[in-house]
C-alpha positions in Angstrom: 117.1 61.3 53.7 114.6 59.4 55.1 115.4 55.6 55.4 112.6 52.8 56.1 114.3 49.8 56.7 117.8 48.2 55.7 117.6 44.6 55.2 120.9 43.6 56.4 121.9 43.2 60.3 125.1 44.6 62.2 126.4 43.8 65.4 128.3 45.9 67.2 129.3 47.3 70.6 131.0 50.6 71.1 133.8 51.2 73.7 134.7 54.6 74.5 138.4 55.2 74.5 138.6 58.2 76.0 136.0 58.3 78.2 133.4 56.0 79.6 130.2 57.8 78.0 130.4 59.7 74.4 127.5 62.0 73.5 127.0 63.7 70.3 124.1 66.1 68.9 121.2 64.6 66.7 121.0 67.6 64.2 118.2 66.5 62.3 116.3 65.2 65.6 117.0 68.8 67.1 115.5 70.3 64.3 112.3 68.6 64.4 112.2 69.3 68.6 112.6 73.3 67.3 110.0 72.8 64.9 107.4 71.0 67.3 108.2 73.9 70.2 107.7 76.4 67.3 104.4 75.3 66.5 103.5 74.1 69.9 103.6 78.6 70.7 99.9 79.8 71.0 99.3 83.4 68.8 100.0 86.0 71.1 97.0 88.2 71.7 97.1 92.0 73.2 93.2 93.1 74.9 91.7 96.2 72.7 89.5 98.5 74.9 88.3 100.2 71.8 86.2 97.0 70.5 84.1 97.9 74.0 84.3 101.2 74.9 85.7 103.0 71.5 83.8 105.5 69.4 82.5 102.8 67.3 82.6 100.1 70.4 80.4 97.9 71.4 78.7 100.1 74.5 78.3 102.7 71.3 76.5 100.5 68.9 74.1 99.4 72.1 73.3 102.6 73.2 72.6 103.9 69.3 70.0 100.7 69.3 68.0 101.6 71.8 68.3 105.3 71.1 67.3 105.2 67.8 64.3 103.2 69.0 62.8 105.5 70.7 63.4 108.2 68.3 61.4 105.9 65.9 58.7 105.4 68.0 58.1 109.4 68.3 57.8 109.4 64.4 53.6 110.0 64.5 54.2 110.3 60.5 54.9 106.7 59.4 53.0 103.3 60.2 54.1 100.7 62.0 55.3 98.7 59.3 57.0 101.5 57.8 59.0 102.4 61.1 60.1 98.6 61.3 61.2 99.1 57.7 62.7 102.3 58.3 64.8 101.1 61.5 66.0 97.8 59.7 67.5 99.8 56.9 69.2 102.7 59.3 70.8 99.6 61.1 72.0 98.1 57.7 69.8 94.9 58.1 71.9 93.9 60.9 68.6 92.6 63.0 65.8 90.9 61.8 61.9 92.5 61.5 60.7 90.5 64.7 63.3 91.9 66.7 62.7 95.5 65.5 59.1 94.9 65.5 59.7 93.6 69.3 61.8 96.7 70.2 59.2 99.6 68.6 56.8 98.0 71.3 58.7 98.5 74.7 57.7 101.2 76.8 60.3 103.8 77.6 61.0 102.3 81.1 61.6 99.1 79.2 64.1 100.8 77.0 65.9 102.4 79.7 66.2 99.1 81.4 67.2 97.3 78.9 70.0 99.8 77.5 71.6 99.7 81.0 71.0 96.0 81.4 73.0 95.1 78.0 75.9 97.8 78.5 76.1 96.3 82.2 76.1 92.3 80.2 78.7 93.5 77.7 81.2 95.2 80.3 81.1 92.0 82.3 81.6 89.8 79.1 83.7 92.1 77.2 86.5 93.0 80.1 88.6 90.2 79.5 90.3 89.1 76.4 87.9 87.0 73.3 89.5 85.3 71.3 88.1 84.9 67.9 87.6 81.2 68.8 86.0 82.1 71.7 83.6 84.6 70.5 80.3 81.9 70.8 81.4 81.4 74.2 81.3 84.3 75.3 77.6 85.1 73.7 76.6 81.9 75.2 77.8 83.4 78.6 75.7 86.6 77.9 72.4 84.5 77.2 72.8 83.0 80.8 73.4 86.0 82.2 70.5 87.4 80.6 68.3 84.8 81.5 69.6 84.8 85.2 68.7 88.3 85.6 65.1 88.4 87.2 64.7 92.7 86.5 64.3 91.1 82.8 60.7 90.6 81.9 60.9 87.1 79.7 59.0 88.8 76.5 61.9 91.3 76.3 64.7 88.8 76.4 64.7 87.9 72.9 65.5 91.5 72.3 68.6 92.2 74.6 69.7 88.5 73.8 70.1 89.5 70.1 71.6 93.1 70.5 74.0 91.4 72.7 74.9 88.7 70.0 75.4 91.4 67.4 77.6 93.6 69.6 79.4 91.2 71.4 83.0 91.0 69.2 86.7 89.5 69.7 88.2 91.8 72.3 91.8 90.2 71.9 94.0 91.4 68.8 96.1 89.1 67.4 99.7 90.6 67.4 101.8 89.1 64.8 105.3 90.5 65.8 104.9 88.9 69.6 103.9 85.9 68.1 106.8 85.8 65.7 109.1 86.7 68.6 107.5 84.0 71.1 108.3 81.2 68.4 112.0 82.3 67.6 112.7 82.0 71.7 110.7 78.9 71.6 113.1 77.6 69.1 116.4 79.4 70.8 115.5 77.8 73.9 114.9 74.4 72.6 117.7 72.0 73.9 120.0 70.0 71.8 118.7 66.4 71.0 121.6 64.7 72.4 122.5 60.8 71.9 124.3 59.0 74.7 126.5 56.0 74.1 127.7 54.2 76.9 131.1 52.1 76.7 130.0 48.3 76.5 126.8 49.4 75.4 125.0 47.1 72.2 124.0 49.2 69.5 122.1 46.7 67.3 121.5 43.0 68.5 122.0 40.5 66.0 119.1 39.7 63.6 117.5 43.2 64.3 116.7 45.4 60.9 118.4 48.5 61.3 116.5 51.7 61.3 117.4 55.4 60.8 118.5 55.9 64.3 120.6 53.2 64.4 122.4 54.3 60.9 122.7 57.8 62.5 124.5 56.4 65.6 126.8 53.6 64.2 128.0 56.5 61.1 128.7 58.9 64.0 130.6 56.5 65.9 132.6 55.6 62.6 131.4 51.5 63.2 129.3 52.0 59.4 131.4 52.5 56.5 130.5 52.7 53.0 133.6 52.7 51.6 137.5 52.4 52.0 138.6 55.4 54.1 141.7 56.5 52.2 142.3 59.5 54.5 142.3 57.4 57.5 145.0 54.9 55.7 147.4 57.6 54.7 147.3 59.3 58.0 148.4 55.9 59.3 150.8 55.3 56.9 152.3 58.5 57.8 152.7 58.3 61.4 153.8 54.6 61.0 156.6 56.1 58.6 157.8 58.9 60.7 157.7 56.8 63.8 159.9 54.2 62.1 162.2 56.5 60.3 162.8 58.2 63.7 163.2 54.8 65.1 165.8 53.9 62.9 167.6 57.3 62.8 168.0 56.5 66.5 169.7 53.2 65.9 171.8 54.3 63.0 173.0 57.5 65.0 173.4 56.1 68.5 173.1 52.8 68.3 175.7 51.6 65.4 177.0 48.6 66.5 173.0 47.3 66.0 172.7 49.4 62.9 175.8 46.9 61.4 174.4 43.6 62.6 172.2 42.1 60.6 170.9 39.6 63.4 170.1 42.3 66.0 168.6 44.6 63.2 166.4 41.4 62.5 165.9 41.0 66.1 164.1 44.3 66.2 162.2 44.2 63.6 160.7 41.2 64.8 160.0 42.5 68.5 158.3 45.4 66.3 156.1 43.1 63.8 154.9 40.5 66.8 154.1 42.6 69.6 152.1 45.2 67.1 150.5 41.9 65.9 149.4 41.1 69.4 148.2 44.7 70.4 146.4 44.1 67.1 145.0 40.5 68.2 143.9 41.9 71.7 142.2 45.1 70.2 139.9 42.6 67.8 139.0 40.8 70.7 138.3 44.0 72.9 135.9 45.1 69.8 134.0 41.6 69.7 134.1 40.6 73.3 134.8 43.0 76.2 137.3 45.7 76.7 139.2 44.3 79.1 141.7 43.0 76.3 142.9 46.7 75.5 144.6 46.8 79.2 146.8 43.5 78.4 148.9 45.1 75.3 152.4 43.3 76.0 153.9 46.5 75.4 156.0 46.6 79.0 157.3 42.6 78.0 159.0 44.3 74.9 160.3 47.2 76.8 161.8 44.0 79.3 163.0 41.9 76.4 165.0 44.9 74.5 166.4 46.4 77.7 167.9 42.8 78.4 168.8 42.1 74.8 170.2 45.9 74.1 170.1 48.9 76.1 167.9 50.8 77.8 167.3 53.9 75.4 166.9 51.5 72.6 163.9 49.9 75.1 162.7 53.6 75.2 162.3 54.1 71.6 160.9 50.6 71.2 158.2 51.4 73.5 157.8 54.9 72.2 157.0 53.2 68.7 154.7 50.4 70.1 152.9 52.8 72.2 152.2 54.9 69.4 151.1 51.7 67.3 148.6 50.9 70.2 147.3 54.3 70.1 146.4 53.7 66.1 145.3 50.1 66.9 142.7 51.5 69.1 141.2 53.8 66.8 143.7 56.5 67.4 143.1 56.2 71.7 146.4 58.0 72.7 145.3 58.0 76.2 146.3 54.2 76.1 149.3 54.9 74.2 150.6 57.5 77.1 150.2 54.8 79.8 151.6 52.1 77.9 154.8 54.2 77.2 154.8 55.4 81.0 154.8 52.3 81.7 157.5 50.4 79.4 159.3 53.7 80.2 159.2 52.9 83.9 159.7 49.3 83.6 163.2 50.0 81.5 164.3 52.0 84.4 163.6 48.9 86.6 165.3 46.5 84.6 168.2 48.6 83.9 169.4 48.2 87.5 169.2 45.0 88.3 171.4 42.0 86.9 169.8 38.9 88.5 166.7 36.8 87.2 164.7 37.2 90.3 165.0 41.0 90.2 163.6 41.0 86.6 160.7 39.2 87.6 160.1 41.8 90.5 160.6 44.7 88.2 157.9 43.2 85.9 155.4 42.7 88.7 156.1 46.4 90.0 155.8 47.8 86.5 152.7 46.1 86.0 151.5 47.5 89.2 152.1 50.8 88.0 150.6 50.4 84.6 147.4 49.5 86.7 147.6 52.6 88.6 147.8 54.6 85.3 144.9 52.7 84.0 142.8 54.0 86.8 144.2 57.6 86.7 143.0 58.0 82.8 140.0 55.7 83.3 138.4 56.1 87.0 
């Protein structure tokens, strides 16, 4: 579908989640490039030597003309006009009467000289490939060679020039099979038309009219939605349900004292809701401002709080839960989820070994450094 203009404006910055560069193929552009390269392939021609020296080639036809001229000259039973008509008919009206008349008036020596010169020039011109579109140029070149030859009398130039013009033909024969093969090869050798989007790159500026290319890029990046994505919603609902069920089962199976305490269950639920909401808010800020906000998710803080309030296994389960939610919130970038889960587990381990407030702060600081190192590892 060809779209000329869209009368709406869209501003969006694509932040790559798993790499700093996102590439994808524009299939339509690739096909256009293939068609263009195929159209630029020239027709393939092969040299046909028979056009020059075959049984019915140019050299034979030239020799036949001069030989026939000599024979007709010797017919004493015909008048000159009858000789002209007779020879014209034998040559299939290929030559005009004036040229035939001039040829019949040539001496034997002139006939032999013109025969030799005509064939020599024909060989010189037709030794190379002559395409159908180059015949006129080849004939002009032959006329130039005739005029430059000092051995040819000026009054005989029209005869030899006319004979050459009639017999210089294309020596390059079109090869359809080779041409088709060359076109196929041109299509196969066409590189895919890749579109590259760099992290933080602005795709469409505010106030600009969106064109076909912008629509294609936005659609590929999932930034242009024409309707509600029910599959995405069901996928998120399924993952979230499984994670929460597993979290609840862990509490029921291994932390029965928490499961039977409504106050502690409410606190746990608030931790999940509050920190998931903060993650979503920071994700929104990242999409409209800077990708930097994606590195400030407070999952380590949630791990520290849960470890202090409950225990380390409970904190680890909460960390896993919040880490996966962070991956969903960042458009399914689970590399971030893994980093936050590892950082949260490390902070849980650090806090579980201390008892003083200063030690907790130290553990949080060290956990932040570890988290920064992990970010540098996955996003160099």
